All heavy atoms as a GROMACS GRO file, in nm:
protein
  497
    1MET      N    1  -0.046   0.758   5.190
    1MET     CA    2  -0.147   0.752   5.086
    1MET      C    3  -0.078   0.775   4.952
    1MET      O    4   0.014   0.856   4.942
    1MET     CB    5  -0.252   0.859   5.112
    1MET     CG    6  -0.379   0.835   5.041
    1MET     SD    7  -0.503   0.942   5.116
    1MET     CE    8  -0.623   0.934   4.994
    2GLY      N    9  -0.124   0.708   4.849
    2GLY     CA   10  -0.061   0.717   4.718
    2GLY      C   11  -0.100   0.843   4.644
    2GLY      O   12  -0.182   0.923   4.689
    3ASP      N   13  -0.037   0.862   4.530
    3ASP     CA   14  -0.068   0.978   4.447
    3ASP      C   15  -0.201   0.958   4.377
    3ASP      O   16  -0.238   0.847   4.338
    3ASP     CB   17   0.041   0.997   4.341
    3ASP     CG   18   0.174   1.036   4.404
    3ASP    OD1   19   0.172   1.096   4.512
    3ASP    OD2   20   0.278   1.006   4.343
    4VAL      N   21  -0.270   1.067   4.358
    4VAL     CA   22  -0.398   1.064   4.288
    4VAL      C   23  -0.368   1.068   4.138
    4VAL      O   24  -0.290   1.150   4.091
    4VAL     CB   25  -0.486   1.186   4.329
    4VAL    CG1   26  -0.615   1.187   4.249
    4VAL    CG2   27  -0.514   1.180   4.478
    5VAL      N   28  -0.432   0.978   4.063
    5VAL     CA   29  -0.409   0.967   3.921
    5VAL      C   30  -0.538   1.002   3.848
    5VAL      O   31  -0.644   0.948   3.880
    5VAL     CB   32  -0.364   0.824   3.882
    5VAL    CG1   33  -0.347   0.813   3.732
    5VAL    CG2   34  -0.237   0.788   3.954
    6ASN      N   35  -0.528   1.092   3.753
    6ASN     CA   36  -0.643   1.126   3.672
    6ASN      C   37  -0.657   1.018   3.565
    6ASN      O   38  -0.574   1.005   3.475
    6ASN     CB   39  -0.622   1.264   3.608
    6ASN     CG   40  -0.744   1.313   3.536
    6ASN    OD1   41  -0.829   1.234   3.496
    6ASN    ND2   42  -0.754   1.445   3.520
    7LEU      N   43  -0.762   0.937   3.577
    7LEU     CA   44  -0.779   0.824   3.488
    7LEU      C   45  -0.802   0.866   3.344
    7LEU      O   46  -0.761   0.797   3.250
    7LEU     CB   47  -0.894   0.736   3.536
    7LEU     CG   48  -0.870   0.668   3.671
    7LEU    CD1   49  -0.991   0.587   3.712
    7LEU    CD2   50  -0.747   0.581   3.666
    8LYS      N   51  -0.867   0.980   3.324
    8LYS     CA   52  -0.893   1.028   3.188
    8LYS      C   53  -0.761   1.059   3.118
    8LYS      O   54  -0.739   1.023   3.003
    8LYS     CB   55  -0.983   1.151   3.191
    8LYS     CG   56  -1.028   1.196   3.053
    8LYS     CD   57  -1.117   1.319   3.061
    8LYS     CE   58  -1.255   1.277   3.100
    8LYS     NZ   59  -1.354   1.385   3.088
    9ARG      N   60  -0.669   1.127   3.190
    9ARG     CA   61  -0.538   1.159   3.133
    9ARG      C   62  -0.459   1.031   3.106
    9ARG      O   63  -0.391   1.018   3.004
    9ARG     CB   64  -0.458   1.248   3.226
    9ARG     CG   65  -0.503   1.390   3.226
    9ARG     CD   66  -0.408   1.474   3.308
    9ARG     NE   67  -0.463   1.606   3.332
    9ARG     CZ   68  -0.420   1.689   3.425
    9ARG    NH1   69  -0.320   1.653   3.503
    9ARG    NH2   70  -0.476   1.806   3.440
   10PHE      N   71  -0.466   0.936   3.199
   10PHE     CA   72  -0.395   0.810   3.184
   10PHE      C   73  -0.446   0.735   3.060
   10PHE      O   74  -0.368   0.684   2.981
   10PHE     CB   75  -0.416   0.725   3.310
   10PHE     CG   76  -0.338   0.598   3.310
   10PHE    CD1   77  -0.202   0.600   3.335
   10PHE    CD2   78  -0.400   0.478   3.286
   10PHE    CE1   79  -0.129   0.482   3.336
   10PHE    CE2   80  -0.329   0.361   3.286
   10PHE     CZ   81  -0.193   0.363   3.311
   11LYS      N   82  -0.577   0.733   3.043
   11LYS     CA   83  -0.637   0.667   2.928
   11LYS      C   84  -0.598   0.737   2.798
   11LYS      O   85  -0.562   0.672   2.699
   11LYS     CB   86  -0.790   0.665   2.943
   11LYS     CG   87  -0.862   0.599   2.830
   11LYS     CD   88  -1.013   0.604   2.851
   11LYS     CE   89  -1.085   0.552   2.729
   11LYS     NZ   90  -1.229   0.570   2.738
   12LYS      N   91  -0.603   0.870   2.796
   12LYS     CA   92  -0.567   0.945   2.677
   12LYS      C   93  -0.420   0.923   2.641
   12LYS      O   94  -0.386   0.911   2.524
   12LYS     CB   95  -0.594   1.094   2.696
   12LYS     CG   96  -0.739   1.131   2.688
   12LYS     CD   97  -0.757   1.280   2.698
   12LYS     CE   98  -0.902   1.319   2.686
   12LYS     NZ   99  -0.922   1.465   2.690
   13ARG      N  100  -0.333   0.918   2.740
   13ARG     CA  101  -0.191   0.895   2.714
   13ARG      C  102  -0.171   0.758   2.650
   13ARG      O  103  -0.094   0.743   2.554
   13ARG     CB  104  -0.109   0.905   2.842
   13ARG     CG  105   0.040   0.892   2.815
   13ARG     CD  106   0.129   0.897   2.938
   13ARG     NE  107   0.078   0.975   3.046
   13ARG     CZ  108   0.089   0.941   3.175
   13ARG    NH1  109   0.150   0.829   3.208
   13ARG    NH2  110   0.042   1.018   3.270
   14GLY      N  111  -0.240   0.658   2.701
   14GLY     CA  112  -0.230   0.524   2.644
   14GLY      C  113  -0.280   0.520   2.501
   14GLY      O  114  -0.220   0.455   2.414
   15GLU      N  115  -0.390   0.589   2.474
   15GLU     CA  116  -0.444   0.594   2.338
   15GLU      C  117  -0.348   0.664   2.242
   15GLU      O  118  -0.331   0.621   2.128
   15GLU     CB  119  -0.580   0.663   2.338
   15GLU     CG  120  -0.690   0.581   2.402
   15GLU     CD  121  -0.820   0.657   2.416
   15GLU    OE1  122  -0.823   0.780   2.385
   15GLU    OE2  123  -0.919   0.596   2.458
   16ARG      N  124  -0.284   0.772   2.290
   16ARG     CA  125  -0.187   0.843   2.206
   16ARG      C  126  -0.067   0.754   2.174
   16ARG      O  127  -0.019   0.752   2.061
   16ARG     CB  128  -0.140   0.971   2.274
   16ARG     CG  129  -0.234   1.088   2.256
   16ARG     CD  130  -0.168   1.218   2.295
   16ARG     NE  131  -0.118   1.219   2.432
   16ARG     CZ  132  -0.188   1.258   2.538
   16ARG    NH1  133  -0.310   1.303   2.524
   16ARG    NH2  134  -0.134   1.256   2.659
   17GLU      N  135  -0.019   0.680   2.273
   17GLU     CA  136   0.094   0.591   2.251
   17GLU      C  137   0.057   0.481   2.152
   17GLU      O  138   0.136   0.446   2.064
   17GLU     CB  139   0.141   0.531   2.383
   17GLU     CG  140   0.210   0.630   2.474
   17GLU     CD  141   0.240   0.575   2.612
   17GLU    OE1  142   0.205   0.458   2.640
   17GLU    OE2  143   0.300   0.649   2.691
   18GLN      N  144  -0.064   0.426   2.165
   18GLN     CA  145  -0.110   0.323   2.073
   18GLN      C  146  -0.123   0.379   1.931
   18GLN      O  147  -0.085   0.315   1.833
   18GLN     CB  148  -0.244   0.266   2.120
   18GLN     CG  149  -0.296   0.154   2.034
   18GLN     CD  150  -0.206   0.031   2.038
   18GLN    OE1  151  -0.137   0.006   2.136
   18GLN    NE2  152  -0.206  -0.044   1.931
   19ALA      N  153  -0.175   0.500   1.920
   19ALA     CA  154  -0.189   0.563   1.788
   19ALA      C  155  -0.051   0.589   1.726
   19ALA      O  156  -0.034   0.574   1.605
   19ALA     CB  157  -0.267   0.694   1.800
   20ALA      N  158   0.046   0.627   1.808
   20ALA     CA  159   0.181   0.650   1.758
   20ALA      C  160   0.242   0.520   1.706
   20ALA      O  161   0.308   0.519   1.601
   20ALA     CB  162   0.268   0.711   1.867
   21LYS      N  163   0.220   0.409   1.776
   21LYS     CA  164   0.270   0.280   1.730
   21LYS      C  165   0.205   0.241   1.598
   21LYS      O  166   0.271   0.191   1.506
   21LYS     CB  167   0.244   0.173   1.834
   21LYS     CG  168   0.331   0.181   1.956
   21LYS     CD  169   0.297   0.073   2.056
   21LYS     CE  170   0.376   0.088   2.184
   21LYS     NZ  171   0.339  -0.015   2.282
   22GLN      N  172   0.074   0.264   1.587
   22GLN     CA  173   0.003   0.230   1.464
   22GLN      C  174   0.052   0.318   1.349
   22GLN      O  175   0.069   0.270   1.237
   22GLN     CB  176  -0.148   0.248   1.484
   22GLN     CG  177  -0.231   0.212   1.363
   22GLN     CD  178  -0.222   0.064   1.331
   22GLN    OE1  179  -0.216  -0.019   1.420
   22GLN    NE2  180  -0.219   0.032   1.204
   23ALA      N  181   0.075   0.444   1.376
   23ALA     CA  182   0.124   0.536   1.272
   23ALA      C  183   0.262   0.493   1.224
   23ALA      O  184   0.291   0.498   1.104
   23ALA     CB  185   0.128   0.678   1.326
   24GLU      N  186   0.346   0.449   1.314
   24GLU     CA  187   0.480   0.403   1.276
   24GLU      C  188   0.471   0.279   1.188
   24GLU      O  189   0.542   0.267   1.087
   24GLU     CB  190   0.563   0.373   1.400
   24GLU     CG  191   0.705   0.336   1.369
   24GLU     CD  192   0.787   0.318   1.496
   24GLU    OE1  193   0.743   0.360   1.604
   24GLU    OE2  194   0.896   0.260   1.484
   25ALA      N  195   0.381   0.188   1.222
   25ALA     CA  196   0.362   0.068   1.141
   25ALA      C  197   0.310   0.105   1.003
   25ALA      O  198   0.352   0.048   0.901
   25ALA     CB  199   0.267  -0.028   1.211
   26ASN      N  200   0.217   0.199   0.996
   26ASN     CA  201   0.162   0.242   0.868
   26ASN      C  202   0.268   0.310   0.783
   26ASN      O  203   0.270   0.292   0.661
   26ASN     CB  204   0.044   0.336   0.888
   26ASN     CG  205  -0.081   0.262   0.932
   26ASN    OD1  206  -0.090   0.142   0.917
   26ASN    ND2  207  -0.176   0.334   0.988
   27ARG      N  208   0.355   0.388   0.845
   27ARG     CA  209   0.462   0.453   0.769
   27ARG      C  210   0.554   0.348   0.708
   27ARG      O  211   0.600   0.362   0.594
   27ARG     CB  212   0.542   0.548   0.858
   27ARG     CG  213   0.473   0.680   0.883
   27ARG     CD  214   0.567   0.782   0.947
   27ARG     NE  215   0.614   0.740   1.078
   27ARG     CZ  216   0.551   0.767   1.193
   27ARG    NH1  217   0.438   0.834   1.190
   27ARG    NH2  218   0.601   0.728   1.307
   28ALA      N  219   0.579   0.242   0.782
   28ALA     CA  220   0.666   0.136   0.730
   28ALA      C  221   0.599   0.064   0.613
   28ALA      O  222   0.664   0.028   0.516
   28ALA     CB  223   0.700   0.038   0.840
   29LEU      N  224   0.467   0.043   0.622
   29LEU     CA  225   0.397  -0.029   0.517
   29LEU      C  226   0.369   0.058   0.395
   29LEU      O  227   0.390   0.015   0.282
   29LEU     CB  228   0.263  -0.081   0.570
   29LEU     CG  229   0.266  -0.207   0.653
   29LEU    CD1  230   0.127  -0.238   0.705
   29LEU    CD2  231   0.317  -0.322   0.570
   30PHE      N  232   0.317   0.177   0.418
   30PHE     CA  233   0.266   0.259   0.309
   30PHE      C  234   0.350   0.381   0.278
   30PHE      O  235   0.318   0.457   0.187
   30PHE     CB  236   0.123   0.305   0.342
   30PHE     CG  237   0.030   0.192   0.371
   30PHE    CD1  238  -0.017   0.172   0.499
   30PHE    CD2  239  -0.010   0.106   0.271
   30PHE    CE1  240  -0.105   0.068   0.526
   30PHE    CE2  241  -0.096   0.002   0.297
   30PHE     CZ  242  -0.142  -0.017   0.425
   31GLY      N  243   0.459   0.400   0.347
   31GLY     CA  244   0.538   0.521   0.332
   31GLY      C  245   0.643   0.512   0.224
   31GLY      O  246   0.755   0.556   0.243
   32ARG      N  247   0.608   0.454   0.111
   32ARG     CA  248   0.704   0.443   0.000
   32ARG      C  249   0.671   0.546  -0.106
   32ARG      O  250   0.556   0.584  -0.125
   32ARG     CB  251   0.698   0.303  -0.061
   32ARG     CG  252   0.735   0.196   0.039
   32ARG     CD  253   0.736   0.060  -0.022
   32ARG     NE  254   0.606   0.028  -0.081
   32ARG     CZ  255   0.587  -0.059  -0.177
   32ARG    NH1  256   0.689  -0.126  -0.226
   32ARG    NH2  257   0.466  -0.082  -0.225
   33THR      N  258   0.773   0.588  -0.177
   33THR     CA  259   0.751   0.686  -0.283
   33THR      C  260   0.691   0.618  -0.405
   33THR      O  261   0.690   0.495  -0.416
   33THR     CB  262   0.885   0.753  -0.324
   33THR    OG1  263   0.970   0.653  -0.378
   33THR    CG2  264   0.951   0.822  -0.206
   34LYS      N  265   0.642   0.698  -0.495
   34LYS     CA  266   0.580   0.645  -0.616
   34LYS      C  267   0.680   0.566  -0.698
   34LYS      O  268   0.647   0.460  -0.753
   34LYS     CB  269   0.522   0.760  -0.698
   34LYS     CG  270   0.438   0.717  -0.815
   34LYS     CD  271   0.372   0.836  -0.883
   34LYS     CE  272   0.283   0.792  -0.995
   34LYS     NZ  273   0.215   0.906  -1.057
   35SER      N  274   0.802   0.614  -0.706
   35SER     CA  275   0.904   0.542  -0.784
   35SER      C  276   0.939   0.408  -0.719
   35SER      O  277   0.963   0.310  -0.789
   35SER     CB  278   1.029   0.628  -0.800
   35SER     OG  279   1.085   0.658  -0.675
   36GLU      N  280   0.940   0.401  -0.586
   36GLU     CA  281   0.966   0.274  -0.518
   36GLU      C  282   0.854   0.174  -0.545
   36GLU      O  283   0.880   0.056  -0.569
   36GLU     CB  284   0.981   0.296  -0.368
   36GLU     CG  285   1.108   0.366  -0.329
   36GLU     CD  286   1.114   0.400  -0.182
   36GLU    OE1  287   1.006   0.417  -0.119
   36GLU    OE2  288   1.226   0.413  -0.130
   37ARG      N  289   0.729   0.221  -0.540
   37ARG     CA  290   0.616   0.132  -0.570
   37ARG      C  291   0.622   0.084  -0.714
   37ARG      O  292   0.598  -0.034  -0.742
   37ARG     CB  293   0.484   0.204  -0.544
   37ARG     CG  294   0.453   0.225  -0.398
   37ARG     CD  295   0.311   0.269  -0.376
   37ARG     NE  296   0.275   0.387  -0.453
   37ARG     CZ  297   0.274   0.511  -0.408
   37ARG    NH1  298   0.306   0.534  -0.283
   37ARG    NH2  299   0.239   0.611  -0.485
   38ALA      N  300   0.655   0.174  -0.809
   38ALA     CA  301   0.663   0.137  -0.949
   38ALA      C  302   0.776   0.036  -0.971
   38ALA      O  303   0.760  -0.061  -1.047
   38ALA     CB  304   0.686   0.261  -1.035
   39ARG      N  305   0.888   0.055  -0.905
   39ARG     CA  306   1.001  -0.037  -0.917
   39ARG      C  307   0.962  -0.176  -0.866
   39ARG      O  308   0.988  -0.277  -0.932
   39ARG     CB  309   1.121   0.014  -0.839
   39ARG     CG  310   1.241  -0.080  -0.841
   39ARG     CD  311   1.352  -0.028  -0.752
   39ARG     NE  312   1.299   0.017  -0.624
   39ARG     CZ  313   1.318  -0.047  -0.510
   39ARG    NH1  314   1.391  -0.154  -0.506
   39ARG    NH2  315   1.266   0.000  -0.398
   40ASP      N  316   0.898  -0.182  -0.751
   40ASP     CA  317   0.857  -0.311  -0.696
   40ASP      C  318   0.755  -0.381  -0.785
   40ASP      O  319   0.761  -0.502  -0.804
   40ASP     CB  320   0.799  -0.293  -0.556
   40ASP     CG  321   0.905  -0.253  -0.455
   40ASP    OD1  322   1.025  -0.269  -0.484
   40ASP    OD2  323   0.867  -0.206  -0.346
   41GLU      N  324   0.662  -0.303  -0.842
   41GLU     CA  325   0.564  -0.361  -0.933
   41GLU      C  326   0.633  -0.415  -1.058
   41GLU      O  327   0.603  -0.526  -1.104
   41GLU     CB  328   0.461  -0.256  -0.972
   41GLU     CG  329   0.351  -0.310  -1.060
   41GLU     CD  330   0.248  -0.203  -1.095
   41GLU    OE1  331   0.249  -0.095  -1.033
   41GLU    OE2  332   0.168  -0.230  -1.186
   42PHE      N  333   0.728  -0.339  -1.112
   42PHE     CA  334   0.802  -0.382  -1.232
   42PHE      C  335   0.879  -0.511  -1.204
   42PHE      O  336   0.877  -0.605  -1.284
   42PHE     CB  337   0.897  -0.271  -1.278
   42PHE     CG  338   0.991  -0.315  -1.387
   42PHE    CD1  339   0.945  -0.331  -1.517
   42PHE    CD2  340   1.124  -0.343  -1.359
   42PHE    CE1  341   1.031  -0.372  -1.617
   42PHE    CE2  342   1.210  -0.385  -1.458
   42PHE     CZ  343   1.163  -0.400  -1.589
   43LEU      N  344   0.949  -0.516  -1.091
   43LEU     CA  345   1.028  -0.635  -1.057
   43LEU      C  346   0.937  -0.756  -1.037
   43LEU      O  347   0.974  -0.868  -1.074
   43LEU     CB  348   1.113  -0.609  -0.934
   43LEU     CG  349   1.227  -0.509  -0.952
   43LEU    CD1  350   1.297  -0.484  -0.820
   43LEU    CD2  351   1.324  -0.556  -1.057
   44GLY      N  352   0.821  -0.736  -0.979
   44GLY     CA  353   0.727  -0.847  -0.961
   44GLY      C  354   0.676  -0.900  -1.093
   44GLY      O  355   0.670  -1.022  -1.114
   45GLU      N  356   0.640  -0.809  -1.183
   45GLU     CA  357   0.593  -0.852  -1.316
   45GLU      C  358   0.705  -0.920  -1.393
   45GLU      O  359   0.682  -1.019  -1.462
   45GLU     CB  360   0.541  -0.732  -1.394
   45GLU     CG  361   0.413  -0.674  -1.340
   45GLU     CD  362   0.373  -0.544  -1.409
   45GLU    OE1  363   0.446  -0.499  -1.499
   45GLU    OE2  364   0.267  -0.491  -1.372
   46ARG      N  365   0.825  -0.868  -1.380
   46ARG     CA  366   0.940  -0.924  -1.452
   46ARG      C  367   0.968  -1.066  -1.404
   46ARG      O  368   0.991  -1.157  -1.484
   46ARG     CB  369   1.062  -0.836  -1.432
   46ARG     CG  370   1.185  -0.884  -1.506
   46ARG     CD  371   1.298  -0.783  -1.491
   46ARG     NE  372   1.416  -0.829  -1.560
   46ARG     CZ  373   1.516  -0.894  -1.500
   46ARG    NH1  374   1.511  -0.916  -1.371
   46ARG    NH2  375   1.620  -0.934  -1.569
   47SER      N  376   0.965  -1.086  -1.273
   47SER     CA  377   0.992  -1.220  -1.221
   47SER      C  378   0.884  -1.318  -1.265
   47SER      O  379   0.914  -1.434  -1.296
   47SER     CB  380   1.004  -1.218  -1.069
   47SER     OG  381   0.881  -1.181  -1.012
   48THR      N  382   0.759  -1.272  -1.274
   48THR     CA  383   0.651  -1.358  -1.323
   48THR      C  384   0.673  -1.394  -1.469
   48THR      O  385   0.656  -1.511  -1.508
   48THR     CB  386   0.515  -1.288  -1.305
   48THR    OG1  387   0.498  -1.254  -1.168
   48THR    CG2  388   0.401  -1.377  -1.350
   49ARG      N  389   0.713  -1.297  -1.549
   49ARG     CA  390   0.738  -1.324  -1.691
   49ARG      C  391   0.853  -1.424  -1.709
   49ARG      O  392   0.844  -1.516  -1.790
   49ARG     CB  393   0.772  -1.195  -1.766
   49ARG     CG  394   0.654  -1.109  -1.799
   49ARG     CD  395   0.692  -1.001  -1.900
   49ARG     NE  396   0.815  -0.931  -1.868
   49ARG     CZ  397   0.823  -0.814  -1.806
   49ARG    NH1  398   0.713  -0.753  -1.770
   49ARG    NH2  399   0.939  -0.758  -1.781
   50VAL      N  400   0.960  -1.406  -1.632
   50VAL     CA  401   1.075  -1.496  -1.643
   50VAL      C  402   1.036  -1.638  -1.605
   50VAL      O  403   1.073  -1.734  -1.673
   50VAL     CB  404   1.192  -1.445  -1.556
   50VAL    CG1  405   1.302  -1.548  -1.543
   50VAL    CG2  406   1.247  -1.316  -1.614
   51LEU      N  407   0.958  -1.653  -1.498
   51LEU     CA  408   0.915  -1.786  -1.458
   51LEU      C  409   0.824  -1.848  -1.563
   51LEU      O  410   0.834  -1.969  -1.590
   51LEU     CB  411   0.843  -1.779  -1.323
   51LEU     CG  412   0.932  -1.758  -1.201
   51LEU    CD1  413   0.846  -1.741  -1.076
   51LEU    CD2  414   1.028  -1.873  -1.184
   52ASP      N  415   0.735  -1.769  -1.621
   52ASP     CA  416   0.646  -1.821  -1.724
   52ASP      C  417   0.724  -1.863  -1.848
   52ASP      O  418   0.688  -1.961  -1.915
   52ASP     CB  419   0.540  -1.718  -1.762
   52ASP     CG  420   0.433  -1.702  -1.655
   52ASP    OD1  421   0.423  -1.792  -1.568
   52ASP    OD2  422   0.360  -1.601  -1.658
   53GLN      N  423   0.829  -1.794  -1.882
   53GLN     CA  424   0.909  -1.829  -1.998
   53GLN      C  425   0.984  -1.961  -1.977
   53GLN      O  426   1.010  -2.032  -2.073
   53GLN     CB  427   1.010  -1.718  -2.029
   53GLN     CG  428   0.947  -1.591  -2.080
   53GLN     CD  429   1.047  -1.477  -2.091
   53GLN    OE1  430   1.163  -1.492  -2.053
   53GLN    NE2  431   1.001  -1.364  -2.140
   54HIS      N  432   1.015  -1.993  -1.855
   54HIS     CA  433   1.090  -2.114  -1.826
   54HIS      C  434   1.001  -2.232  -1.788
   54HIS      O  435   1.049  -2.337  -1.748
   54HIS     CB  436   1.193  -2.089  -1.715
   54HIS     CG  437   1.304  -2.001  -1.759
   54HIS    ND1  438   1.297  -1.864  -1.752
   54HIS    CD2  439   1.425  -2.030  -1.812
   54HIS    CE1  440   1.409  -1.812  -1.798
   54HIS    NE2  441   1.489  -1.911  -1.836
   55ARG      N  442   0.871  -2.213  -1.800
   55ARG     CA  443   0.777  -2.320  -1.765
   55ARG      C  444   0.785  -2.431  -1.869
   55ARG      O  445   0.790  -2.406  -1.989
   55ARG     CB  446   0.635  -2.263  -1.761
   55ARG     CG  447   0.531  -2.364  -1.713
   55ARG     CD  448   0.395  -2.300  -1.713
   55ARG     NE  449   0.396  -2.177  -1.636
   55ARG     CZ  450   0.344  -2.165  -1.514
   55ARG    NH1  451   0.285  -2.266  -1.458
   55ARG    NH2  452   0.350  -2.050  -1.451
   56VAL      N  453   0.786  -2.553  -1.822
   56VAL     CA  454   0.789  -2.669  -1.910
   56VAL      C  455   0.649  -2.727  -1.914
   56VAL      O  456   0.594  -2.765  -1.809
   56VAL     CB  457   0.889  -2.776  -1.858
   56VAL    CG1  458   0.883  -2.900  -1.945
   56VAL    CG2  459   1.029  -2.719  -1.854
   57GLU      N  460   0.591  -2.730  -2.031
   57GLU     CA  461   0.456  -2.783  -2.046
   57GLU      C  462   0.463  -2.912  -2.126
   57GLU      O  463   0.521  -2.916  -2.235
   57GLU     CB  464   0.366  -2.682  -2.115
   57GLU     CG  465   0.346  -2.556  -2.035
   57GLU     CD  466   0.252  -2.457  -2.100
   57GLU    OE1  467   0.181  -2.496  -2.194
   57GLU    OE2  468   0.252  -2.341  -2.058
   58SER      N  469   0.407  -3.017  -2.072
   58SER     CA  470   0.405  -3.144  -2.143
   58SER      C  471   0.262  -3.176  -2.183
   58SER      O  472   0.166  -3.129  -2.122
   58SER     CB  473   0.462  -3.255  -2.057
   58SER     OG  474   0.385  -3.269  -1.940
   59GLY      N  475   0.244  -3.257  -2.285
   59GLY     CA  476   0.112  -3.289  -2.337
   59GLY      C  477   0.034  -3.386  -2.252
   59GLY      O  478  -0.088  -3.380  -2.245
   60ASP      N  479   0.101  -3.477  -2.182
   60ASP     CA  480   0.029  -3.575  -2.101
   60ASP      C  481   0.006  -3.523  -1.960
   60ASP      O  482   0.092  -3.464  -1.899
   60ASP     CB  483   0.106  -3.707  -2.097
   60ASP     CG  484   0.250  -3.689  -2.049
   60ASP    OD1  485   0.311  -3.588  -2.089
   60ASP    OD2  486   0.298  -3.773  -1.971
   61ALA      N  487  -0.116  -3.547  -1.913
   61ALA     CA  488  -0.152  -3.502  -1.779
   61ALA      C  489  -0.135  -3.619  -1.682
   61ALA      O  490  -0.203  -3.719  -1.692
   61ALA     CB  491  -0.295  -3.451  -1.776
   62SER      N  492  -0.042  -3.607  -1.590
   62SER     CA  493  -0.022  -3.716  -1.495
   62SER      C  494  -0.021  -3.665  -1.354
   62SER      O  495  -0.007  -3.553  -1.324
   62SER     CB  496   0.108  -3.789  -1.524
   62SER     OG  497   0.217  -3.704  -1.538
   0.00000   0.00000   0.00000
């Protein structure tokens, strides 16, 4: 005869493992410092400004 398994414990263990995976993903996404977020925002704005400065606009619409 096989071992008796407590299904409640098995379910809770699975939920804890899933929560740990989700927490790790969240740390990767949102676990940046304020200075890192500010740097990324600055670089994004800067690249947009540089692209806008190099835009060629012509008078005729084709």
